[in-house]
N, C-alpha and C positions, 0 to 999 in steps of 0.2 A: 655645168657641163653635163654631157650625157654620161650615163653610167657605162662603165668598161665592159665591153663585150668580147666575144672571141675575134681577134683582129684577122684582117686579110693578111695574105702574104706580104711582108715588109715591102713598102713602096708600091705595091700593085695598086692600091687605091689611089695613090697620088698620081700615078701614070694615066689611070682611067679618068680622073677628073681634071688634072691640072695640064696634061699634055696628051690629049686624045690623038692629035696628029702624028705622034711618035710612039704608037703601040708597038711595043717590041717585048719579047721575052725577057723576064727578069735575069739579070746577070747572076751568074754562078760565082762561087768563090774563085778568086784568083788561082790560076794553076801554079803549083809549086815547081821547084826545080826539077829538071829531068833527071832520073836515077839510072845509073847504070844497069845494063840487062842482068849482070850477075847478082845484083841486089834484089832484083824482081825474083830470080830463080831461087834465092834463099827464102824469100817469102812463101813460095809454092812448093817447097820441097816436101816430098812425101814422108820424109824421115828426119826426125830430129834425134841425131844419134846421141847427143849429150843428154837429152832427157830420157831417152831410152836406156842409157847406160846408168844414169843416176838412179832411176826407178828400179831397175833389176838389182843394182847394188843394195839399195835400201831394203828391198823386199827379201833378197837373199840373206842378208844379215839377220833381219827379224825372223824370218822362216827358220833360219838354223838355230837361232837362240830359243825359239819358242818349241822347236822339234825336240831339242835336247831337255828343256824344261819338261815337256809333256811326257817323255820317257821316264824321267826321274819321278815325277808326280805321280802318274799312273802305277808304275811299279811299286813305289813305296806304298800307296794307298791300299792296293790289292794285297800286298804282302802283310801289312798290318792287320787288315781285316780277317785273313786266314789265321794268323798267328793269335790274334786276341779272342775273336768270336770263336773261331774253330778249335784253336788249341785250347783255350781256357774254358770256354763255355760249352764246348761239344756242339756248338751250333753249325749246321751245314749251310753256308751261304749259297742262295740260289741265284745262279748266273746265266747270263745269256750265252749264246754258243761262242760268240767272239771275245768273251770275257774270261775264259778259261785257260788263264795264264799260269797262275799259281794254285790251281785247284788242288785241294788234299796235299799241300805241302806239310801241314800238321793235322793230324787227325787224332781226336780224343774219343776213346770209347765210352766216356762217361759223359752224359748229357747233365749240365748243371744250369738249368733254367734259373735258378735263384741269382746267378751272376749277371743275367740279362739286364735288370734294372739298374745295376751298378756301372757296368761298362760304359754304356752310352753317357751317363752322367759324368763320369770322369773325364772322358774325352772331350765332351762339349765345354765342361768347366775350365779345362786347360786351354782350349781354343779361345774361350771367352776371355780369360786373363791375358793371354797373348795379344789379342786385338785390342782390348781395352786399355792395356798399358802402353802399347807402342804404336799401333795404327788403328784407331778406331773406325776409320772408313773402310777397313777390311772386314768388318763384322758383316753378317747376313749374307745373302745370296751372291752378291757380286754384280749381278746385271744392272741393277739400279745405280750403283756406284760408278760403273763405267759409262753409263749414259749421262750421269751427271757431271762427270769429269770431261766428257766432250763438249757438252752444251755450256758449262759454266765456268770451267777451269783451263780452256784452252788446250784440251787433249793432254793435260800435264798430271801426272800422279807422282806421289812421293817415291823415292827409290826403295824405301823399306816395304811398300805394299806388296811387292812381288813375293818376297821370301815369307813375310808374315801371313800373307793369305794362303800361301802354299802349306806352310806348317799348321795354320789352324785349321785348314780344310782336312788335311791329312789326319789330325787328331780327331776331328769331329766325325768325318766319314768313315775312317779305318776302324772306329769303335761303334759303328752302327747307326750314325746319324742319318735319319730318313730324308736324305737330299742327294743331290747329283754333282758330278764333278765338273760338269760342262759350265755351270753358272760361275763358280770360282774360277774356272779357266779363262772365262771372259775378262775378269779383273786382273788375273796374273798376266795374261797375254797382253792385255792393255797396258799395264804397267811395263812390261819388257819393252814394248813399242815405244812408250814415252821416254824410257831410259836410253834407248838407241837414238831417239830424237834429240834428246839433250846432248848426247856425245857427239852427234853430228851437227849441232848447232844450226838446225834448219828453222825456217820461218814457223810462225804460229799456225798457219793454214797447213803446212806439211807435218807439223807435229800431231795435229788432229787426225791426219790421214794415217800417219805411222802407228799412232795408238789403235785405230781401227784395223791396221794391218796386223798388228800382234794379236788382236782379238780373234781374227779369223785364223791366223796360223795355229794359235793354241787349240782352237775348237777343232779345226781340221784334223789335228793329229790325235787328240784324245777321243774324238768321236768318229773318226775316220770318213769323214763327209767333206772333202776339199771344195767342191763347188758350193754346196749348201752352207757350209760355214762362212765362205767369203760373202755370200748373199745375205745371211743373217747379220753379219757385222755391219752391212751398209743399211739394212732395212729396220732393224730393230730399234734405231734411234728415233724414229718418227712413227706416228700413228697413220699417216697419209702421205707419206714421202720416202725417199731414201737417199743415201749420200753417195751419189753416182761417181764422184771424183776419186773415192776410195776403193772402187771395185776392182780396177786393174791391179794395183799394188796388193790388194788382199788376195786376189787369185795367185799371183805369182808366189807370195809368201806361203799360202796354203800348200802349194804344190811342194815346196822345199820341206816344210815341216811334215806334211803327210809321208814324203819319201823317207825321211828320217826315222819316223815312228815306225812305219811298216818294216823298215830294214831291221828293227830291233825285235819287234813282236810278230812279225809276219803279216801277210796281206790277207784279210778276210773281212766280210761284212759283220756287223754287230750281231744280227739276227738270222737264224735260220728259218727257212719258210718253205712252203710248196714250191715245186719246180715251175709251176705256171699258174697264174690267176687269170681265167678267161674272163674277157668283157662280155657281160650280159646286160644289154640295155634295160631290160625288164627289171632289173634290181636297182635301178636308179632311184625310184621312189623310196626304195628301202634306206639307200644311203642318205636321201634328204631327211626322212624321219629320224634316222639315226644322228644326223648332224644338229637337229633341233634339240633332241634329247640330251646330246652331249653339251650343247650349249647351257643347258639348264644345270647340269652338273658342274660346268666351269664356274657358273655364278656362285653355286654352293661352295665350291673350293675358294673362290676368292673372298666370300663372306667369312669363311670359317677361318681363313688365313688372317684376315683383317681383326676378327674377334680375339683370336689368340695374341695377336701383337698388342691390342689394347689391353688385354689382361696382363700381359707380360710387363707392360710399362707400369703397371700400378703395384707390381711386386715390391716390398721394401728391400732395402739394400742397395749395394752398388750395381752397376750395369752389367759387370762380369760375371755376377751370380746368375743372371737370367738364363744364359744358354744351359748352365748346369742344372737348373730346375727344370728346364724344357726336356733335357736328356733323361733326367729322372723320370719325368712324366711319360716320356717315350718308352723308356724301359719296362715300366710298370704295365702300361697299356699293351705293348707288344708281347710281354709275357702271358697276360691274360688270353690274348688271341692265339698264341702259340699253343698254350695248354688246351684250349678249347679244340683247336684243329687237330692236334695230336690224338685227342680222345676219338674224334671222328674218323681220322684216317689211320691211326695206329702207326704213325711215322715219327717217333721221337726225335727232336732235334732238327726236323726239316725246316729249312728256311723257306719262307713263303713270299719273300719279297718286301716285307715290311721295313726291315733294317737295311740300311744302305741305299744305293741307288734304285733297286727294285726292278732292273731290267731283266732279271731272271723270271719274274713274275710275267712280264710281257711276253717272254719267250714261251712260257707255259700256255698263255692265252692264244699264241699264234699256232703252235705245233702240238700242244697238249703235254702231258707227263703221265708217267705210270700210276702216280699216286692221285691224279685229277680224276674224280668220278664222271662217268658219262651221264647223259641226260640231264633232267632238271637240276639234280644235285650239284653237277658241274657248274650249270649256270649260277646257282644260289652261291657256290663257294667263290667264284670269280667276283661276284656282286659284293659279297662280304669283304674280299680282299680289296676291293676298290674303295669301299668306305673306309676300311681299316687304314689303307694307304692314305686316304685324304686327311684322317685325323693324324696320322703319325707324321706326315710332311708338315703339317700345319704346326704341330708342336715344335719340331725342329726349327723350321724357318721363322715362325711367328716369335720364337723366344731369342732370336738373333743368332743361332747357331751358323758358323761358316759352312754353309751347304747351299747348293745351287737348286733354284726352283725350275729349271729346265727339265731335269730328269722326272721329277714328280708329275709334271704336267704330262709328258710322254707316257708315263707309267698308267696314270689315271685314264688316259684316253685309250690306251691299249687294253687294260683290264675291262672297261665298259664295253669297248668294241668286241673283245672275245666273248663277253656274256651276251650281248646283243646278237652276234651272229649265231651263237649256238641256240639261243631262243628262237630266232628266226628259222633255223633249221627244223626245230620241233614243231613249230606251229605251221609252217608252210610245206613241210616234207619235200623240199626242192634240194635234190643232191648237188646242185650247181652252186649253192651257197657255202662259202668258205669262211668259217669264223676267223682263220687268220687274216683274211683280206680285211674284214671289219676292224680287227685290232690294229693293223698297220694304218689303215685311213684314220681311225680314231687318234692314234698318236700325233700324226700331223695336224689334224682338225683342231684337236684340243689346244696345243700349244700356239698354232697359228692364229686361232681365234682370240686368245687372251693376251698374245703378245704383239697383236696387229702385224703378224709377218707371215702372211699366206704363202708367198712365193717361195721364200727361204725353207719354211717348214715342209712344204710340199716336196722340194728337191731334196732336203736332208732325209726324209723318210724313203724316198726312192732310193738314195745311197745307202742308207742303213740297211735295206733289203736286197740291194743289189739288182733291182728290178723296176722297171717303169710301167709294168702291166696295169697298176692301179691308178695310173695318172688321170684318166677320166673321172672316175668316182670321187677321187680325192679332189679334183677341181671343183666338182659341184659341192662337195661337203665343206670345203674351205671357204667358198664364196658364201654359202649361207650362214656358216659360223661367224665370218667376218662382219656380216651385216647384223646378225643377232647380238653379237658382242660389241657393237659399235661404241658403246660408251662404258665398256669395262675394260680394264687393263692391268696385266700383271706387273707392269713397271709404271709406277707413278711418275718417274722423271722424263717419260716420253713427252715430246711436244708434237702438235699436229703436222707441222711443216717446217721447212726451213726458214720461212719467213718469221716464225715464231721463236726460233732458236737463237739464243744470245750469241753463239758462235758464228751466226751469219748476219747479225744485226750490228751495224756500226752507229755509235751514238753521233749522228751528224752534228747535233748542236755543239757538243763538247769539242769536236774536231775543228769547227768553224771558229770556235773561240781562241784557238792556237794559231790561226792563220791571219796574216796582216793584209790589209788592202794593197799596200805597196807591192807585196809578193804576187798579187793576183792581176794587178794592173798591166795592160799590155802597153808596152812603151812604143813610141813612134807611130801610133795609129792616128790618122787625121779624122777629125769630127768637125761638125757643122755647128757653128754659133751665129747668133743674131745680135745686131744692135737694137737699142730700144725702138728706133725710128724705121726698121725695116719693114718694107710693106709686105701685104700679104701674097702678092703674085710673086715677088722675089723669093719670098719664103718657100712656096710651094715649088718653084722651079729649082731651087738649091737643094731642097729635101729629096726631090725626085732622083737625085744622082747618088744618094747615099744608100748603102746595102745592109746596114745593121743597126743604125741609130734610131732611137725612139724617144729620146729626151734631147731637147735642144736648148742649152743655157743662152741667156740674155745677158750680154756683158755691156758695162759701161766703157767709156773711151780708156780707162785705166786698166782694164782687164778684170775687174772685179765683177762678180755674178749679182745681177739684179733680180733674176727669177729665171724660170724654166716654162718652156712650151713642150706640151706633150703631143704625140702622134693624133690623139683623139681630138685635141683643139684644132689641129691642122685638118682632120678629116671633116669637121663642121664647116671650116672656111672653104674647103675644096667643093663641098657640096651646095653650098650657098654662094652663086656667083655674085650676087649683088654686094657680099660684104668684101669682096676682094679689093675694090677700090678705096674703101674707106677704113680698113683695118691695118694696124701696124702691130709690130712685136709685144709693145708695151701693153696693148689693149688686152691681149689674150694670155699674158704671161701669169703663171702661178707663183706664189711665194718661193723663194729659193729653198731647195733641199740639198744638202751635201754631206760628205764625209770627208775625214782627214785620212792621209796615207798611214798613219800610225793606228787606225782604229781596226779592230777585228772584223772579220767577215761575217760574224754573227750579227754585229751592229749594222753592217751593210745590208744584210737581209732583212732585218727588222725595219730598216729604213724604207726599203723597197716595198715591203708588205704594207706598212702603214700609210704609204702615199700612193700605192698602187702603180709602181713604176717597174719597168723592165731594167732600167739602169740608173745609176746615180752618180751625179757629178763628184769629182774629187778635187778638193782645193787645198793648197799648201797653207803654211802659218800665216803668210801675208795675204790670204783671201783670194790669190789668183788661181785660175782654173788650171789644172795640170792633166786631166783626163776624165774619161767615163768608165765607170765599172759596169759591166754587163752581166746578166744573168749567166751567160756562157763562160765567162771568166771565172765566176765563183764555182761553177760546176767543175770546170778543168782543175782548179786548184784542189777542190775537194777529192776528185779521183786520184790526184797525183798523191795526196796526203794520206789517203786510205791505203794505196799501195806501199807507201813507205811505213805505214803502221804495222805491216807484217814483219815484225821484229823477230828477234831470236827466240827460240822455244824456250830457253831457261828462264824466261821473264815468268816465274810462277808466284801464285799468290801465297804459297806456304813454303815452309822449309822443304828442301829437296833431299833431307837425310833420309 
């Protein structure tokens, strides 16, 4: 027989060869029963009030819970930092303009630098013990764990993750850990969203969406960027894609959580800046060069972080000791840098952004400070702080401390941008160059490049500054960094696109094993069969009236199947007129191929593939033909099964305690 090729539309070739005098368009599917007009109106209704109401309800619940959590988390963390670092060590935390909530609650007239190595070590050690003993997945930054939960755990996190991550992060960051609060907020918010999803008993797909809704709500409140947080929650999961289904619920929850947070702490942007950043097209080449240099710095940061992680894993002793060792190394390193800077600036106890989130250092690079020298000395100091922050953040994050990697990325980009802008001023003598503009562009470009989240990071920085003046240069810098850092990522759990995500991949073979042929077989459908002596001309005439069949069983007088005839065989007969008068069904029949009603659909698919068939006959225990199973029947059964598999959200692979 001829090799199988791309077929013509079903029955078109038979009408062409066997019945040329009756050339008519192929019959379409039989029209279904007429539907009443109100059913059609329901299908085209512009509003689905039930869906809107459910989405609003879920988003409001998660937004409210995340908003209250953010208020407590932010307040406890800032207060602990003031009490411990400020009250005990006499350290003056350097804060951004929008962080000055508990500033100078406790002031110590005595600077005790010898306490700086001890305090971060104790806090990180307590946080390490808490996570190692109760919830190991709460260790580290939180971003990778959240992404992993989405792709591999159906959007489900254990109930304990929210409070364990919050306490461990407060202990680590409140005692000077060189990380951010936004990374932990990703995991805390995601855990809260997962908890709400479990309580509402939603489907697995909705559980994943609600987890991302919690991520957006938490970050929106703590970072005060409602739009950017919603975009980041959907963009950070993938390298080249985003989770569009979660965007609208994330936006709604972000609005609620943001409203709750600013009701307590007031409405303000995180950073103060110049009143206006003029757009100067001649500066775009500067931003392009800046983006390339920043990409090199990002690679250094990722390599340093990976090196500290490897070194930390080689340390002897249990896992909970590693964050304490990292905290001790952080304290010793920062004490040395503080001592050096104090001698240069004569500002005892002045925080320079190495401990904690470091947003205060970015504020200095944007607007300057009374203690920041002018000229090249200021450039050198900002570069020194940038390098020191890179080491400090790597020590905290690489040792497993419960601190986010989001803030260090912004700080490194901001410090390098401030130094670059000041250097450009000194070299080019252009009064239009504002170092604060390069600092803000650097923040978004650095994180957007290594997190593969250019859109959300761009919007977040604009919200942080309360200005879209830098939109064009930031778009240019983000695009260059995105390409330059194509094969580098801050989050190893990211997947390229939805196609590679287990969350969107259904194991077809496993599903087909659970479905039986009898469940997919269409009952009452007429089909064409032949007797062994049926002549070719009659076969072609009868086949021309069928609209779906491609396999034609040959039956004996008792109804048992002797063989099958394929459409390819009939195509040959139709094209060779001299064969019509001398050929009968028995001459061109293939050996019989069949399946039983109790076989699974995977067996049916394997039978079709091995015999190159579009459908396969189904016979009962007595050997009688009862129907034909078509490819379309299997596809329909598969789609229905995958829809039913969207089961309750509490189907979790681990304990929910």
